[in-house]
N, C-alpha and C positions, 0 to 999 in steps of 0.2 A: 228838201228845203223847208225850213221853219220860218213862218212869217208872222207879222204883227206882234202881238204881245208875248213877252217871254215870261213863262210862269215857273221857271225853275226856282226852287227854294235855295236859300243860303246853305252851304255845305253843312253847317252845324245843325240844321233842322232836319236833314234828310233821314237820320236814324229813327225819328219819331214814327215814320210810316210802318216800321216793322213791329212796333209795340202793340201786341194784341191783334195784328192784322195779317199775320203770315199766311194763313190758309185763305183768307179773303183775297189777298194780293195775288197769291198763286193761282187761284181759281179765275180771277179776272184776267190775269196775264195769259193763262192758257186759252181763255175764250178769244182774246185778241189774236193770239198766235194761230188759232184755227180759222181766222178770218171773220169772226163774229164781232158784234158791238157790245158795249157794256154801259149800263146805266147805274151809277152809284146813287144811293138815296139814304136819307136819314135826317134827324133833327139838326138844328143849328149847333155848330161847335163840335160835332161828333167826329170830324176829321176827314170829311169827304174831299175837300180841296187838297189836302196833303196827299191822300192816296191817288187822287186824279193826277197831280203833278208828277208823282213818282212813276205811275204807270206810263204817262206820256213820255217821261225821260227815258224809261227803260225800253219802251216799245217804239216810240217815234224817232227812229234813227234816220240817218242820211238817205236811206233807201226809200223813204216815204216823203210825200208832201204833207206837212202838218199845218192845218188851218186851226186857228184858235180864237175863241171869244170868251169873255167873262162879263156877265151882265151885273148891273147894280139896280137897287130899288129906285134910286133917284133918277135913273136914266130910262126906266122901263117904258115911259110914255113916248119916247122918241122913236118914230118908225124907221125900220131898216138899219138901226144902229148895229145890231149883232151881225147882220149881213155885211155891213161895211167892214167890221172887224175881220170877218172871215175871208172876204174876197177882195178887199180894197187893194192889197199889194200884188194880187195875181190877176187882176182884171186884164192887164195888157197881154198876159200870156194866153188868155182864152178868148179875148174879144173877137179876133178875126176868125174864130172857129164857130161863132154863134150866128144864126140867121139875123138879118138886119133888125127885125122887129124885136127880137129877144135882146140883142145887144143894146139897142136904144133904151129899152125898158130897164135893163140892169144898170147901165151907166147912170141913168137918171136917178134910180133908187140909191146907188152907192155914193154919188157925188152931191146929191141934193139939188142938182140943177134940173129944172123942169118941174113938173107936177105929177110925178109917177105915184100912183096909189094902187092898192089891191083892187079897188072897185073898178078903176079904169083900165089898168094894165094887168089884171089878175092872171089871165092865162099866159100871157107873154112872160111875165115875171116868174111864174112857177116853172115854165119850161126852160127859162134862161138859167135858173139855179140848177135844175137837173142836167141841162146840157153842159154847164160849166164844170160840174163835178165829173161828168163823164169825160170831158176833154182833158181835165187834169189827170184822171185815173188812167187814161190811155198812155200817158208818159210814164208814170209810176204810181203805186198805190197811194191812196189818200187817207189820212187819219184826221178826223174832225174832232177837236177837243173843245167842249163847251162846259164852263163852270157856272153854277148858280142859274140853272135853266129856268127856275121859277120866276126870275126877273127878266127873261127874254121879252123884248117888245113883241106884241102880238103879231105884227106883220112878218118879222123874221121867223118866229116860231111856226107860223102857218106855212111859209115857203120851205123851211127845212123839213117839216113833217111831210109835205107833199113829195119832196125829192126822196126822202128816206124810204118811203113806202114803195118807190118805183125803181130803186137802184138795181134790184135783182142781183145778178152775178158781177156787177161792176165792182172792182176792188176799192170800195169806199167804206170805211168803218167809222162809227161814232163812239166816242168816249166822253160820257156826259156825267154831270153831277147835279142833283136837284135836292132842295130842302123839302122834306116831307115830315109829317107827323103820322105815326102808325104806319099803315101800309098804303097810304094815299099816293101811289105813284103810277096808277093805271093810265091816267091821262097822258103822262109823258111817255110811257111805254108804247101807247098806241101811235105816238108820233115818231117812233124809232123804227129801224129796220126790223123785219120779222124775226131775225135770229138774235135779237138783243137779250143779253143776260142781265136781269135786274139783281143787284147786289146791295143788300141793306147793311149799313154799318151800325153795329149794336154798341151799347156802352161797354167801357173797359171794366175788367174785373179789378178787385182791390190790388192784386199783385201787379197788374199791368199799370194801374195808376201810380203805384209805388215806383215802378221802373221808369215811367215817364217823368216823374218828379226828380228822380235821381239823375236822369239824363240831362235835365235842364238845370242841374246844380243845386236843387233843394234836398241835400243829402242829410242834413242834420235834424230833420223832422222826426219826432218819436213815432213809432209804428201806430200807436193809438191815435195820434193826430192824422196820420196818413189814412187810417180807416175812417176817421171823421170827414176828411176831405172827400174820400170816395162816396160816403153816404150823402154828404151835402151836394156834391156835384152830380150825383146820380150816374157816375161813371163817364160823364162827358169830359173829354180831354181838355177842351178849351176852358171850361169852368174849373176843372181841377188845377190847371196851370195858373189861372188867375188867383185862385184861393191860396195855392202854394206861394205865389209871389207876394200876396198880402201878408202871409205869415212870415215870409223871409224878411220883409221890410218892417215887421212889428217887433220891437225889442222885447216886449213882454208877452209871452205866450198866454193864451186863454187859460184860466183856471178851470178845474172840473165843474161842469154844469154850465159854463159860459159858452156862448156860441162862437164859431169861428169868425174872425174879422172878414166881412164881405167887402171886396174892393168896390170903389165907385163905378168902375166899368161894368161890373155885374149887377150892382144895384140898379143902375139906369136901365139895364137890359130887362130885368125881371120885375121892376117896380113901376114901370112907366104907366101901367094901368091902375095903380093904386089911387092916383089923384081923382079917378072917376068914381071912387067909392065914397059913401057918406062917412062922416066921422065915427058914427056908432058901428057901422059895418067894419071899419078898419080896426076898431078896438076889439070887436068880436074875433077877427082874424088873428089879432095879436094873442088873445087868450088861446086860440087853437094852436098857434105856433109854439106857445110855451108848454102845451100839453104833450105828453108822450104818445098817447093814443086818443086824440080828440074825437068826441062824438057829439051829436046834437044834445043828448041827455046831459053830458058833462058841461057843455056850454050853458045850458039852462041852469044847472046847479051852480055854475059860477056867476050867475046873475045876468046872463045875456038873454033877455026875455024874447027878443025878436030874432033868434039865431037862424030859424028856417029862412026867413026872408033875406037876411043879410048874407047868409052863405049862398043862397040862390043867386043873389046879385053878383057875388064874387065868382061863382061858377060861370055865369053868363059872360064875364069878362076874361075867362080863361085862367083865373087864379086858382081855382079849385077844380079837381077832377070830379066829374059827375059819377055818382055811385048809385045806380038803379037798385042794387041789392045791398042791404046792410046799412048800419047806422053811422059808419065811419065818415069823418070829415077829412078828406085827403087833399093835400096841395098838389097842383098839377106837376110841380117839380120840387124836390127838397130845397133847392136854392131859393125859391120864393119864400118859403117859411123862414129860412136862415136870414135872408136879406130883410124881411119884414121885422123880425125880432131885433136884428142888429140896428135897424133904422130907428127903433122906438127909444125914447128917452128912458134913462134908468128908473125914474120914478114910475113910469107907466109899466115897465117890466115887472117891478116889484109888486105893483097893484095886481097885475095878472096872476103872479105866483101866489099872492095872498088869497085871491079868490079860489085858486085851484087847490090850495093847501087844505081847504075844508070840503071842496066839491069832489075831489078825486076819491074813488072808492078803495083804491089799493093803498095799504099803509106805506109801502115804499115810495109811491108817488107823492103821498101827502107829506112825508118827511122831506123829500127832495124840494118840493115847492116851499115848504116852511123855511128851509135853509136859504133858498134863493130870494125869499122875501125879507130875510133878516140881515141886518148889518151888525158887525162886531161880534164879540164872544157872548155866548149864552149857554150855560151848562145844561139847561133843560132841552134846548134845541139839539145840542151835541149828543145828549143821551138818546133822544128820539132818532137821530141819524145813525147812531151806533146800533140801536135795535133794528133799524131798517137794513143796515149792512149785514147783520147776522141773518136776517130773514132772506135777503138776496142770496147769501152764501148757501143757505139751506135749499133754496130753490134751484141751485145750479147756475147762478148768474154771478160769478166772481168778478167780472168786469164792472157790473153795477155796484157790487159790494165795495170794490176799490174806490170808485167815484164817491160813494156815500161816506166811506171812511175818511177820505180826504176832506170832504165837507165837514164831517164831525170834528176832525182835527182843527180846522179853521175856526170853528165856533167853541172849541174847548179852551177855557181859561188856563193860563200858565200856572203851575204850582207855585204858591208863595212860600211854602215850607215843606219839609219832609213829612209832616203830619197830615197834609192835605189828602183827602180821600179821592178815589176815582182815578181813572187813567189820565196820564199826562198827554199833551198833544202829540209828542213824538211816538208814544206807544201806539196811538191810533194811526199815525202815519205808517209805522212799520207793519201793522196789521193790514193796512191798505196795500202796501208794497207786496206782502205775501199773497194777497188776493190777486194782485196784478200779475204776479208770476204764474199763478194757476190759470189765469185768463189768457196767458200768452203775451201780455203787454210788458215785455222785459225792459224796454227803454224807460217806461214810466217807473217801473219798480227800481231800476238802477238809480234813476235820478232822485227818487225819494230817499233811498238808502244813503246815498252820498250826502244829501242835505242833512239827514239826521246825524251822520258821522262828524259833521263840522262842529256839533255842539254837545253830543252825547258823552257822558263820563262814566256812567254805570257799566260794568263789564257785561252784564246780561244784554243790555240794550245795544252795546257796540258789537258783540258777537252776533246778535240777531241781524243787525244791519249788514255785517260782513257776509253772513250766509246769503242774504239777498243778492249782494254784489256777485258772489261766486255763482249762485244759481242763474243769474241773469246772463252770465258769460256763455251758457250752453256748452257746446262742444269745444269752444275756443278757450279752454281753461288755461292755456299758456299765456293768454292775455292778462290774467289776474295772478300770475305766479308770485308777484311781490306781496300779495295780500296775506299769504299763509303765515309768515313770521309775525305779522302784526296781530292777526286774529289769535294765534297761539299765546302771544303775550297778554292780550285782553282776557283770554279764558282763564289764565292763572292755573289754579289747581282744582277748579270746580269740575267734578266728573261729568255733570250734565252738559256744561259748555264744551268741555274737551271732547265729549262724544261727538258733538256736531262737527267739530274741527277735524277729528280723525276720520269721520265719514267722508268729508270732502277731500281729505288727503288720499283716501282710498281711490276716489274717482280720478284724482290727479295722477296717481300711480298707473291707472289704466290708460287714460287718454293722453297725457303728456309724456310720461316715461315709457309707456308700453310695457310695463312690468306687472304681470298678473300676480306673481308671488308677493310683491310688495303690496298690491291692492288687497289681496286676500288677508294679509297680516294686519293692515290698517283697518279693514272692515271688521275683522274679528275683535281687535282692540276697542273699536268704537262700540261694538255691541256689548262688550264687557263693561265699559265705562257707563253706558246708558243704563244697563241693568243695575249697576251699583248706585246710580243716582235716582233710580225709580222712574226713568223716562222710557215708558214702554213704546211710544211711537218711534223714537229714534233707535231704540234697540231693534225693533222689527225691520226698519229701513236698513240698518247695518247688516242684520242677518240675511236679508234678501239679497243685498249686494254680495255678501260673502258666498251665499249659495250659488248665485249666478256666475261669479268668478270661478268657483270650483267646478261648476258644470262645464264651462268653456275650457278649463284646463284639463278636463278629464280626471280630476282629483278624486281619489277614493272616498273622501269625506262628504262629497256633494249630497248624496241621499240623506245622510244624517243631518246635515245643516238645513236642508229644505224642510225636513221633519220638524226641527226646532223652530224654524221660521213660521211654520203653519200652526204651531200650538196656540191654544187660547190663553189669555184673552187676545183677540185680534183688534186692530184699529181700523175702522171703516175707510179712512183716508189712505192708509198704507196699503190696504187690501186691493184698492183699485188704482194705485199709482203706477206709472209706467216703470218705475224702479222698485216696486213694492213686492210683497209676498205672492200675490196672485200672478204677477209677471214671472217670478222665479219658478213657480210651479208650471206655468205655461211653457217656458223655455225647456224645462226638463221633459215635459210630455212631447213636445215637438221633436226634440233631438232623440227621443226614445222611440220614435215611429208610432206614437199613439195619436194618429191624426184626428179621428172623430172626437176624442176627449179634448185634444188641444183646440179644435175648432169651437167646441161648446164653451170652453174656458175663456178664450180670447173674445168670443162674441159677447159673453156676459160682462167682461171687463170693459169692452168698448161701449156697451149700453150704459153702464154705470158712469163711465167717464163723461159721456155726453150729458147724462142727467145732472152731473155735478158741474158741468161747464169747464172741465179740465182740458184745455185746448192741447197742451203738449202731450198729455196722455192719449187724447183722441188721435192725434197725428200718428203716434207710434203704434197704438192698437190697431188702427186701420191698416197700417203697413204690415203688421204681423198677421192680421187676418188674411191679407192678400198673399203673404208668403205661405200660409197654411193651405189656401186654395190652390196655389201654384204647385205645391208638392203633391196635392191630391189629383193633379191633372185637370183642374178646372181653369184652364188658361184664360178664357174669356172673362169669367167672373173675377179672377185675380187681376187681370188688366184693368177692369173697371175700378176695382178697389184701390189698386196702386195709383192710378191716375187721380182718383179723388184724394188720396193721401198726399200726393204731390201738390195738387191744387191747394189743399188746406195748408200744407207746409209753406208754400209760396205766399199765401195770403197772410199767414201768421208770422213768417220768418223763423219758424221753429222746425228743426229736424230736416232741413233741406237736403243735406248730403245723404242721410239715411234713406229718405223717401226717393231721391233720384236713383240711388243704388238699386232699391227694390223694384222701382218702376222700370229700370233698365232690364232686369231679369224678366219681368212680366212682358215687356215689349219683345224681347228676344224669343219668348216662348209663344206669345199669342198676338203680337202686333207687328211692328215694323222694325227690322234689324237695324236700319240706319238710325232710327230714333233711339234704339237700345244703346248703340255705340256712343251717340251724342250724350245721353244721360249718364252713362258709365264714366265718360271722361269728365263730365261736370262734377259727379260725385267724387272722383279721384282728386280733381283740382281743389274742391272744397276741403276735403280731408287734409290735403297737404298744406293748404293755406291756414287751416285751424291748428295744424300740428297734431291732428287726431290719429294716433297710431292704430287705435282699435278699429276705426272705420276705414282706414286706408286699405287694409288688407281685404275688407269686404268689397270696397269699391273696385279694387283691382281684380278681384275674383269675378265680379259682374262684367267688367271689361273683357276679361279673358273668355268668359262664357259667350258674350255677344260676338267676339271675334271668331270663336269656334263655330257658332251657328252661321256666321257670314262666310265661312269657308276660308278664313285667314288663319291657317294652322300655325304659321310661324309667329304671327302676332299674338295668338293665344298662348303659345309656349313662353314667349318673352314676358307677358303679363303675369302668367300663373307661376312661373319660376320665381318672380319677385314676391308673390304671395307666400310661396313656400318659405323663402328666406325670412320674411316678416314674421310669420307665425312661429317659426322656430325661435326667433329672437324674443317674441312675446311670451313664449311658454304655453302656447295653445296646442293641446294634444288630441282634442276630440275632433275627429274629422267631420262630425255632423254639424259643426258650427258653420262652416262656410261651404262644405260640399263641393269643393273645387277640384279634388284630387282625380276624380274620374275624367273630368274635362282635360286636365293636364296630361294624364296618361294617354288618352285617345289622340290628343294633338301631337304628342311625342311620336306615336306610331305613324301618324300621317306625315311627319317630317323626317321619318327614317331613323328614329331613335328608340327602337323597341326595348333595348337593354335598360335605358334610363327609365322607361315606362314601367318595366317589370320591377325594378328596384323601388320605385315610388309605391307601386301596388303592394309589395311585400311589407314595407315599413308601415303603410297606412292600415293594412289588414291587421297587423299586430294590435294596434290601438283599437280598431273597430271590434275585434274579437274580445279584447279585455273589457270593453264598455258595453258589449251587446248591441251594437249598431247594425241591425239586420239590413236596412236599406243601403247603407254604405257598403256592406259586404257584397250586396248584389251589384251595385255600381262597379265595384272593383272587379267582380267576376266578368262583367260585360267588357270592361277595358282589357282584362286579361285574355278574353276570347279574341279580341282584335290583335293582341300581341301574338297569340298562337297562330292566327291566320297569316300574319305577316311573316311568321317563321315557317309557313308551309303546312301547318296542321289544320287544314280546312274542316275536316269532319269533327275533330275535337272542339274546334271553335263553335260549330253549329250546335253540337250537343250541349255545350255550356250555355249558349245564348237561349236555347229552348228552356232550360232550367231557370235562367235569370228572368225571362219574361213571365213565367209562371209565379215566381216569388214576388215580383213587383205587383202582379195582379192581386195576390193575396194580401199584400201590405197596403194596398190602396194607392199606390204611386202610379197614376194613370199615364203621365207623360213619360216617365222612365220605362214603363211597360211598352209604350209605343216606340221609344228609341231602341229598345232591344229588338222589337219586331223589324224595324228599319235596318238595323245592323245585320240581322239574319237575311233579309231580302237582298242586301248588297252582296253578301257572301255567296248567295245562290245564283249569281248572274251567269254562271256556267250552265245553268239549266233554265234558259230564258223561257218566258211564257207571259201571256197577257195578264195573268193574275198574280205574278210573283210579288208585286208591291201592294196588292189589294188590302192585305191585313194591316200593314203599317198605315196606309192611307185611311182606313176605317178608324183605327185607334187615334190617329192624330186629329181626324175630323171630329171624333167624339170629344176630344179635349179642346177643340177649337184652337189648335196649335198651328196657326197659319204659316209662320216661317218654316216650320218643319214640313208642313203639307206641301209647300212650294218645292222643297227639296225632293220629296217623294214624287211629285208631278214631273219634275225635271228628270229624275232617275228613270221613272217609268217611260217617259218620252224617248229617252236614249235607248232603252231596252226595246221598245216597240219599233223604233226606227231600224234597229238591227234586225228584228224579226221581219219587218216589211221588205228588207232587201232580199230576203230569201223566199218569203211567202207572198210577195206582191200585194200585201194588205196595207192600206194607208195607215200611217201612224196617227194615234189620237192627238188632238191639239191640246197641249197643256193649258189648263184653265188660266193660270196666272200669266202665261205668255199672251193669251188672247186678250187679257185686260190691259196690256201695255199701251195700246193706242187710246185708252180712255183718259179723261181728265181725272184729277185727283179725287174729287167728290164722287165721280162716276165709279172709279175703282173701289172706293170704300163701300158704296152702296151695293155694288155687285158682289163684293167679298162677303158682306153680311147676308145677302140673299143666299150665297153658297153655303153659309152656316145654317140656313133655315130660318133666319129672323123674319118676322112679319114687317110690313111697312111701318106700323106703329112702333115696333121695337127699334127699327132702324132710325126712325125720327128721334126717339129718345136718346139713343146712343150718340148720334151725331149732332144733337141740338138743332135740328131743323124741323120744318113742318112736314106733315104727312103728304101734303100737296107737292112739296119740293121733292120728296122721295119718289112720288109717282111720276113727276116730270123728268127726273133724272133717269129713272128706269126706262122711260120711253126713248130717251136718247141712247141709252145702253143697247136696247133692242135694235135700234136702227144701225148703230155702228158695228155691232157684232153680227148683224144679219140674222137675228133670231126673233122669236115672236112672244116669248113668255118667260116667267120665272122658272118654269120646268126646264127650259133650254139652258138657263144659267146653271141650274143644279147639275144637268148633264155635263156641262163643261167642267164643273168641279170634280165630277167622277172620272174625267179624262176621256169621255166618249164624244162622238160627233153630235152636234145639235141637230135634231130632226126637224 
């Protein structure tokens, strides 16, 4: 029975709860399922009420009595109001079950008749609340849902706390939410049942804020604007939605350097304390809000002589965060700074920027403030801004360079004649667009390019703008298919311009048409045209693409083309670009089994991309480093890198499909197979949606691999047969590109198709022998051993697997070595013994290959169970079976302990505190009936805990 207030959200709002709250929601739901209580806490607007309502809707079913209350600040002075909300409609059900004195006191408190007070009827009221809950729980379990506990009237809070501490085994649970700053929830936790789980709601990430805005219909916001919303809101979902709404209602988006429009609702929320400031203190805060990194020294240099006293006054009012260490002046929340700036008149803003244009020590900051203090065109200001943009570019801050470039364009006078010197406004806009592409702000870049195309007439300017449009499309090149005839017409017969167009046509051949031969031909033609026009940068980019295409095709010219691409002079930008010459060399090293050299190459490329602020390159290089670690058998490290690459891809909107694909492979090897399947399907869907033939085969290969690890041989066969068809059509002959052939052959054996498996092995081996792919040959030999075993040649299969394991060890493929050992152990089951799987388990544990280790544990348990039937020896408990009864967080912590991680390492991996790790381990010990980390490690080894 649900009584009193109905807190269910409208259906359209319910999906908000899963945005960034999946693990939190699961953890809280599991706590409730186990019979415990939950206290949600966090700052205003963070989403506590949304999660509370969702948990109550999912858990508070008809089998429970649900009592609800929700307090407000304006009613917090009314005694017993929350008590009336909770018990008002069930008083008749329990009244006759209470002693007379308790019934009288409770009725008086709930109805307001009489003069019941805690001072006069304290004991009777306390016992009445406890007795009422026990009486309700005797019929069916009770769920007490309380929102905004910080506003509970003191009498109700005291009574509920008294009862909560004394309920014992009575089936009464509390689901509460309270507004807190920092970790100040102890007072509420002390008033909750002893088994209460405190769950803090943290700010959303940029990707989660983007998803939230999309869900609410704010889908047309540029990604750079979404990032600014995240920064200004501090990841607070309520603030982010209000900012998104304000932008949606504003027909004119803010220009670069301008603040976001802060709606009245948020201004009132964060500026209510500003009226208590003196006028001078408010002007000092305005200068601080205009500065990028305000300090007391900067405020003094900007003419704010009493900055210490004025900032201290603001800090006392909660507008500034207190900083005991360091000189920074930091607002308590970014929204305070944004609202303060938005509230100030334009003249006062310009005055603040004028002061900062001479006070700031950094030339980039000085130029920015100069621009924001100036109105109209001014060639000197424009030149200063262009110089600052170049400096930002050199510092590896292309996003800042793009913003400064647009400011420079705004202050650049239009050319009056062809004889005018200096760049035109649109030239500076296009340079800003190219900086935006490097920074990953593709929406901004695309908008700038389209604006320029509406008025540009010069061929070079138009082709340059079209190149930005094509680059901004990313993998969805099919969306800009109509652009190519226009840009070819604009290029005319200029070899430099044509080289750029044919380079993009090469990518179109790969991604849209799936034709590697066409892509190779276009890339080669682009390199020739660029060389004829003396454009070394585009010549190198085209050669790198030609080399990469030939490598994937298994073309005999690949080594020679790579050598040409690496000849001097090199271009620093091309050398560290994700489609540049360094990448072409890395791909060759990786596919040629030169793992140490590949790792050092990609690590250097990643470092340089980060230094330059090349976001798209960083996403891809992080992914390729993860792939290198995965092939080396460092599954834990690969998983961390892959997850970081996916996080960066989601935040930037770049390389999502490719990062999801690689993270799926990493999850299947070192994480959770269910997650691997989910990510592989996401990657497949994205590739199909984009019409990206090149990555579709990689995504399907990841799906087939995850299905294979999950034990779904039939599913793996279906997915990987499709990969085979796609790659034959694409003209990809190098099996080292996707490395799916061994998985397909082994899955075919498991579904009873050894003949097809052998045929695949023979065809693939011919290519691998021609190209010298040693690790692929070893994978094929492992698969062929399983074919032989299926045909009855057990001894021949074991001999081959022994050789395969040794070859993998020499090549440095740790995970493949462990898989060979596992295959041998499975074939030796006719000679059972307690150590038959020990070698495979040791190798998988060394790799931190948890999904594979689970399979070894299960196989070992089955073997031990068979031995126990004859030797009467108890079978060891598989470690991961023992963890099944644990909550999600408890399983993760226990699994990391099994890997040998310290508490501090576990905290870093799971983004929790060391204290939380310690508390979680205490619960794990209790549930598993063990006493220490050593016992968990023994479980991992498949032995009984001592």
